[in-house]
N, C-alpha and C positions, 0 to 999 in steps of 0.2 A: 459268743461275740462275733458279729459279722465282720467281713473284710473291711468295710468302710469305717466301722467303729474302731477296729484295730488300728487302722491308719491314723485316725485322729488321736488315739491314745499314744501311739508311737511318736507322733509329732509333739504332743504335750510332754512326753517323757524326755524328748530331745531338748526342749527348752529348759526343763528342770535340770538336766545334766549340765547344760551350758551355764545356767545360773549358779550352779554349785561347783564350778570349776576350781574355786579356791578352797574348797572344803578338803577334809582329810582323805587319804587314799582309801580308808575303810569304807567311807560313804560311796566313793567311786566304785568300789568293788560290789557294794550292794546294788547300786544302780545297774551295773552291768549284768548282775545276776537277774535282776528284775526284767531287763530287756530280753535276756535269753529265755527266761521263763515265759514271757508273753509271746515270743516267737514260737516257742514249742507249743504253747496253747493254741495259737492261731493256726498252726499247721495241722492240728488235730481236729479242728472244727469243720463242719460241712461248709462248702464254698457257696456264697451267694453270687449275685451277678449285677450287671449294670447295662443299660441299653440307652442309646441316644439316637433319636430319629427326628427328621424334619419333614413337615408337610409344607404346603404353600403358605400357611398362616400360623403354624404353631411349631415350637420345638419341645420335644419330650426328652427329659433325662430322668430315667427311672432306676432307682437302686432297690434291690430286693434280696431277702435272705434265701438260704437253701429252702426249696419248697418241699415240705415233708407232709405226708398224709396225717391229718388230725393235729397238726402243730401250727396254728396260725401265727403269723408274724407280720409286723407292719411294713408295708411298702413305703418308699419315699418317692412320690411322683411329682417331679418338678415341671411346670408348664410355663412357657414363655410365649408371649404374644410377639410374633415376628414383625408386626407393623411398626412397633416402637421398641422392641426388645425389653419390655417391662413384664413383670410377673403377672399372672392372672390373679386378680385380687378378689374375685367373687365368681360364683357360678357352680354348677353341679357337674360332677364327672361320674360316669358309670363304667365299671370294669366288668366285661363279660368274658369268662374263660371257657372256651368250648373244647371239650375233649375230642381228639381225633379218633375216629372209629365209632363215634356215636355216643350218646349219653346226654344227660341234662347238664346245661352249662352252670358254672358257678358265677353268680352275679353279686357285685358289691357296689353300693351307691354311696357317694359322699357329697353332701349338699354344699358345703363350703370348705375352702382350704383351711388347714390348721394355722398356717402363716402365709403371707403373700407369696403366691406361686407354688406352694408346697402342700400336697395332699398326702394323707397317710392312711389309705384303706388297709384292712386286715382280712384277706380272704382265707377261708378254711376249705381244704380239699378232702373229699371222702375217699378218693381212690387215686392210685398212681397212674401215670401216663403222660403223654405229650398234649399240651393244650395250646390253642391259638387264642390270643387275647385281642379284644377290640376295646379301645378306650373312647367313649363318646364324651365330648366336651360341649357343655351348654353354658356359655358365659356371655355377659354383655360385651366382652372384649373379643371373643372368638367362639365359633361353632365349628367343630371339627370331629373327624373320626380317624383314629390312629390305630393301625394294625401292627401287632407284635406277634410274630410267629415262633412256634417251637419252644415253648417253656416246658421244662421237664419237672414233673412232680414225682418224688421218690417215696417208696413204701415206708422207709424208716431212715433215721439219721445214719444208721450203720452202712447203708448201701449208697449214700450220697457221696459224691467226690469231695475230697478234702482240700482245704486252702493250702496254698504254697507257703504262706507266712511271709512272703516278700512283698515289697512295695513296688508299684508301677513307676516307671520313669516318666519324666515330663514336668510341666509347670502346673502347679495347683492354682486354680482360679475359680473359687466357688461360685455357684449361681447367685448367692446372696451378694457377693462382690460385684459380679457382672451387672446385676440389676441396679445396683447403686452407682455404677460408673457411668457418668454422663457421656452419651454418644457411643456407647459400646454397641457394635454391630458385627455380624458375620455374614458371609456370602459364599456360595459354591464357586469353586474354580471350574471353568468350562473349557472345552477344547474349541479352538478357533484359529483364525489367522488375522494378521495385521499387516498393513503396508509397511515396508521397510523405510525407516527414517534415518536422517543424519542431522546433527546439530551444527550450527554455524552462527557467528556473531552478526549482529545487525544494528542499524542506526535509523531512527525516525527523522524524516526530513519533510519540509513543506512541499506541497505539490506545486509544480510549475503553474504560474498564473494565479496562485492562491497565496503568494508571498510578495510583499512590496516594501521597499525601503524608500521612504518619502524624504526627499532632499530639498534644500532651499533653492527655489528657482532663480534667485538673484541675491546679491549681497544686500544686507539690511539689518535692521534692529528688530529683535523679537518684541512684539507688542505685549505689554504687561497685562492688559485687559483680556487679550486673547488667550494667554497662558492660563489665566484663572479658570477659564471654562474649557480648557483643552482636556481631552480624555486621558485618564491615567492608565498605566500598564494594567492589563487585565480587563479593561472596559471594552465593550463591543461598539464598533462604529459601522456606519453605512457607507456605501460607495458614494463619493462626492461630498461627504460630510467635512466641514471645516475643522481642521486640527489645530491650526495656529494662524496668527496674522503677522505679516512682516511689513515694516516701514522701509521702503527702498532707500538706500544710501547712495551718495554721489560717487561716480567713478567705479572702475573695475567691475563692471557688470551690475552696477547699482541703479540709482534713479535715472541718471543720464541715459544710459543704454536702454532702460525700460521705456523711458519717455520717447526716445527715438523710434523704438519698435512700434509703439502705439501711433506715432505720427505717420510712419510709413504705412501702417495698416489703413489709417484714415485716407491717406493719399491714394492708395490702391483701390479702396472702396469708391472714392469719388471718380477716379479714372475709369473704373469698370462701369459705373453707372452712366457716365458720359458716352462711352463707347457704345453701350447698348442703345442709348437714345439716338445717336447718330446712325447706327446701323438700321434702326427702324425706319428712318427716312432716306435710306440708301446713300448716306453721306460718306460712310466708310465701309470697308470690306469686312467680311467675316473674319479675316485674319487679324484685324485690329481688335476685335472683340475677344478672340482667342488669346492674344497676347496679354490683354488686360486681365483675363481670368487667371492666367499663369502667375502674373505679378501679385494678384490678390491672394491666391493660395499660398504663395511664398511668404507674404507678409503675415498671414494668419499663423502659419507654422512657426515663424520666427517669434511671434508674440506668445504662442502656446508654451514655449520654453520658459516663460516667466509666469507661469501659473494661469495661462490662458486668458490673461487680461482681466482676471476676476478681482476688480477693485471694490472695496467697501466704500460706504459713504464718507469715511474718514480718509480715504486715499491709501488704504492698506491693501497688501496683496494677501488673498486668502489661500492658505496652503491646505489642499484637500486630499482626502484618502482616495487612491485610485481603485481600491477594492473594498468589499465588505468583509469584516473580520474582527479580530481582537487585537488591541494594541499590545505588542510584545515588548516594545522599548520606546522610551521618550527621552530626548536629549535637548530640551529647550529650557533656557533660563530667562526669566523676564528681564527685558532691557539689554540683554547681551547682543553683541554683534556677531553675525554669522556670515560666512563667505558663501558665494554661489556654489551649490553642489554639496554643502555640508549636510550630513545625516541628521534629520530631525526626529523622525518616527520610523518604527518598524511595525508593519501590520501583517498579520497572518490569519488566514482562514483555516482553523484547526478541525473543521468538520470532516475533512478527508486528508489523510497524510500518506506519504510514501515511506515504505520500509526498504532500505537498501541493505541487502544481504551479501556478505562476502563468502561465496560458496567455495569450499576447498577444491583445488584442481582435480583431486582424485574422484570427486563426486560430480564433476561437470557433465559427464556422459549420462547421468541419471536425471538431469533436469528436463522439465517439460512445462509447457504453459498450463497443463492440467494439474500441476503439483499442488497439493494441499499444504498450507503453511500455518503453523501455530507458533505463538511466541509469548514470552514473559519479559517485562521490562524490569530494570534494576529497582530493587526496593519493593516489589510487589509479587505476590504469588498468583495473581489473576492471570488466567490464560486467555489470550486474544487470538482471533483468526483473521488472516488476510483475506480481502475480498476477491482479488484477482491478480494475476501476474501481468505487470505492465511491460516489462522487457527482460530479456536475458542476454547478457553480454556474449560476444563471440570471440573475445581475446582474453587469454589468461595473463594476469598481471605478473611480470617477471620478478617483482620484489615480494609481493604477498602470496604469490602462487594461488590466486583465487580468481573466480569469475563473478562479476557483479550481477545481481538479480534484483530487479525493482518490482515491488508489490504495492498495491493500493490497499489502504486500511481505512475502514469506516471509523469515525471517532465522534459520533453524535453527542456523547456525554462529556467530551473534552477531557477524559481521564488520561489520555496519552499526551505527552508533551514533546514538542519538537526538540530534537537533540538527545532524547533518551536512548541509552544503549539497550539492546534487546538480545536475549538468547533465543534463537530461532530453531524450530524443529521442522524440517522439510520432509514431506512424505513423497516417496517415489512410486513408480508404477509396479515395482516388485512387491511380492507378498511373502510372508513367512508364517508357517504353521507352528502351533504350540499350544500352551495352556494360558488362558487369559484370566487375569485377576484385576480388581480395581487398583488404581495407582495409590490410593490411600492405604492399601494393605502393606506397602513396601516401606521399610524403615532403614536408615543408615546405622549400621552397627560397626563402629571402628573401621569405616571404609568399605564394609561389605553390605550388600543388599540382603535384607532378611525379611521374612514374614512369619506370622504365627498361625499355625494350623490347629484347629479344634479337633483333637484326637477323639475325645468324647465330651460329655457334658461339662466336666470340671477339670479336664486335663488338656493342656496345650503343649505344642512342640514348636521350637524355633527351627526354621529352615533357612539355610543359606541358598540364595537364588542366583542363577545365571539369567540375566535379563536380556530381552530383545527390544524391539521397537515399542514406543508408546503412542497411543492415538485415542482421542476422545475420552480421556480419563481411564483408559485401560492399558495394562502392561502385559506384554507377552513374556512368559516364563519359559526359558529353554530347559531348565532343570531345577529341581528342588521341590516342586509341587506337582501332584497328579490331578488330572481332571476328576471332579467329583469330591475332592477334599474341601473341607469348610475352612475358609481363611478369615481372620479378624480384619475387618475393614474400617472400623471406627474405634477409637481409643486403644489402638494397638500398642501405643507407648505405655499404657498402664499395665498391659500384660507383660511387656518387657521389664517393667519395674518389678513385677511379681517374680519374674525369672531370676532377678538379682537378689531377692530377699530370702533369708532363711527363717524368717519369723512365721509362726503359726498364725493363720487367720484368726481374727478376734471373735469369731462366732462360728458355730457349726449348724448343721441341719437340725430341724425339729423333727425327729423320727418318732 
């Protein structure tokens, strides 16, 4: 019985023992005796082995029995396509065992897998020695050559090393489970460095000049017909577009004052035209023309406060948008009376926003205009990047003990909303060296950062991590993982669930 078969038998016996926990003590004693007998048997058997290797395109997990001259036994060769982490479903593999020191190689060919991803070749060796194995993969999914060095073939079972009878520690997650788990992926941890970062709270604000509160230019009644066609919140408007119509009312900045302003403008226009004509025939001085121009400009400015004198054919004042953007708020009711200066509309251009960040005073010295900034807004996991630093404050607020930093953010798809709170990550000029892994590999386990390392093809280990900065989807690990180890980067939560389960997998390998 091979080590791998023993392990599966042991797990099945464990389930049987748990299921019979309510049975009589005699049965329990018999189960215990059976386990002891199996352990003794496994310790007396020749030990097989397992190998896990990764190339650029293929993962190999190979289980094999003790290699004895003249005693063929089936290998279990598991092949995974690393482009999508699916099993190789078709194609031929060729195993060539070349003896060191010379001699004819032992070659075995298997045209198709026995089950998806699993091949079961059975080589027979004529003489003992150390062999180097080359596995050639010829599949529509992958074409690869995998080298396995130093396989020892023993002259007889008597001289082969014996199994320990114990089980290896770790989390069992069979290849068949991984292949069926949506999104399962692994990746090598690599040595590298990242810019040191710190977190700070932020708030999205409209850019100066891209935000307007449109008020009533004078007291009046909101025209009902104008409200019917007025843009609703969320609608886009152009600069100068009519938002509403007002019928000026008498007194207190209403129709009387508006009419007076128009009359003064007409008088100023007539006076200016007369001065120009008289100056042309040298009847008045240049100074008289200049004074008329000043009065005309003043009259125009006075009238511009009432909507620029934009009268409709019905004698209504057209309230227009001063900028192009989106209507964020509308406060008009048909037929209602509004006072001069009352807020009617709020218009914002959301294509570019400002992100105001409150940088802790302890990090103020690390700020620069070249700082890279990423952030997430409340309710979303999407990561955004600031386009540029607009300004950095020079005074630390005495109450919040923070320095304001203003950043420009592109928002062409309007996914960011004015007023949204943000959690901001600011990169400094300092860099820290360590081990880099994808951020998707890190899970929260009762407040601890953990990741799962693939110790071999079907065995995983949970590692508690000490984390450093994060940048561009990668996390720096200060301790817990070494460079060159393989970490689970997709569906890591499913491996975590497997670590909490004591149940035996519902299926085993087809050996």
